[in-house]
C-alpha positions as CSV (number, residue, x, y, z in Angstrom):
1,I,0.0,0.0,0.0
2,A,1.4,3.4,-1.0
3,I,1.6,6.2,1.4
4,M,-0.5,9.1,0.1
5,Y,-0.2,12.8,0.7
6,Y,-3.2,15.1,0.6
7,L,-4.0,18.7,-0.3
8,Y,-7.1,19.7,1.5
9,I,-9.5,22.6,1.8
10,L,-11.4,23.3,5.0
11,K,-14.2,25.7,5.5
12,S,-14.8,27.5,8.8
13,E,-18.3,27.2,10.1
14,K,-17.6,30.3,12.1
15,D,-16.7,32.8,9.4
16,D,-17.2,30.8,6.1
17,K,-13.6,31.3,5.1
18,L,-11.5,28.6,3.5
19,Y,-8.2,27.2,4.7
20,I,-5.8,25.3,2.4
21,G,-3.3,22.8,3.7
22,S,-1.4,19.5,3.0
23,T,-0.7,16.5,5.1
24,R,0.1,12.8,5.1
25,N,-2.8,11.9,7.5
26,L,-6.0,13.7,6.6
27,R,-8.1,12.4,9.5
28,R,-5.5,13.3,12.1
29,R,-4.9,16.7,10.6
30,L,-8.6,17.6,10.5
31,S,-8.9,16.5,14.2
32,E,-5.9,18.8,15.1
33,H,-7.6,21.7,13.4
34,N,-10.9,21.2,15.2
35,K,-9.2,20.7,18.6
36,G,-7.6,24.2,18.1
37,E,-4.1,22.7,17.9
38,V,-3.3,24.5,14.6
39,Q,-2.3,28.2,15.2
40,S,-3.6,29.4,11.8
41,T,-7.1,28.0,12.3
42,K,-7.7,27.8,16.1
43,S,-9.8,30.9,16.2
44,R,-12.0,29.6,13.3
45,V,-13.2,26.3,14.6
46,P,-15.2,24.3,13.8
47,L,-13.8,23.5,10.4
48,E,-15.3,21.1,7.9
49,L,-13.4,19.2,5.2
50,R,-14.8,20.4,1.8
51,Y,-12.3,19.1,-0.7
52,Y,-9.1,17.1,-1.0
53,E,-6.7,15.7,-3.6
54,A,-4.4,12.7,-3.1
55,F,-0.8,12.6,-4.3
56,F,1.9,9.9,-4.3
57,S,4.6,12.4,-3.2
58,E,4.8,15.0,-0.4
59,E,6.5,17.3,-2.8
60,S,3.5,17.2,-5.2
61,A,1.0,17.9,-2.5
62,R,3.1,20.8,-1.2
63,K,3.5,22.3,-4.6
64,R,-0.3,22.1,-5.2
65,E,-0.9,23.7,-1.8
66,A,1.6,26.5,-2.6
67,S,0.1,27.1,-6.1
68,L,-3.4,27.5,-4.7
69,K,-2.2,29.8,-2.0
70,K,-0.2,32.0,-4.3
71,D,-2.1,31.9,-7.5
72,G,-5.5,33.5,-7.3
73,E,-6.4,32.2,-10.8
74,A,-5.6,28.6,-9.9
75,L,-7.7,28.9,-6.7
76,G,-10.5,30.6,-8.7
77,Q,-10.6,27.8,-11.2
78,L,-10.7,25.2,-8.5
79,K,-13.5,27.1,-6.7
80,K,-15.5,27.3,-9.9
81,K,-15.0,23.5,-10.5
82,I,-16.1,22.5,-7.0
83,S,-18.4,25.4,-6.1
84,E,-21.2,23.2,-4.8
85,S,-18.8,21.5,-2.4
86,L,-17.8,24.9,-1.0
87,L,-21.3,26.1,-0.2
C-alpha cells in the first residue's frame, strides 16, 4: 500500500472562510484543526473538510498547496469547479 499525501480545503463554520493545507494523515490533521491545535485556524473552529486531492509524493502535495495559496487564478478555477462543495 502506497503512502499518500493530501492537499485539503477546509471551510470554517464560524466565518465561512477557506483554509488550504497539506498532510500525510488527513483524519489526524482535521482533528488537530478542530481541537484548536493549529495556530492558523484555532480561532476559526469548527472546520469542515470540503475538498481534497491525493498525491503519491509529499512534494507534489506541497506544490499544489503553494500554487493554490499564491495563484489566485488557480484557486479561482478550482473554486469554480467545486463550487457546490464549498457552499
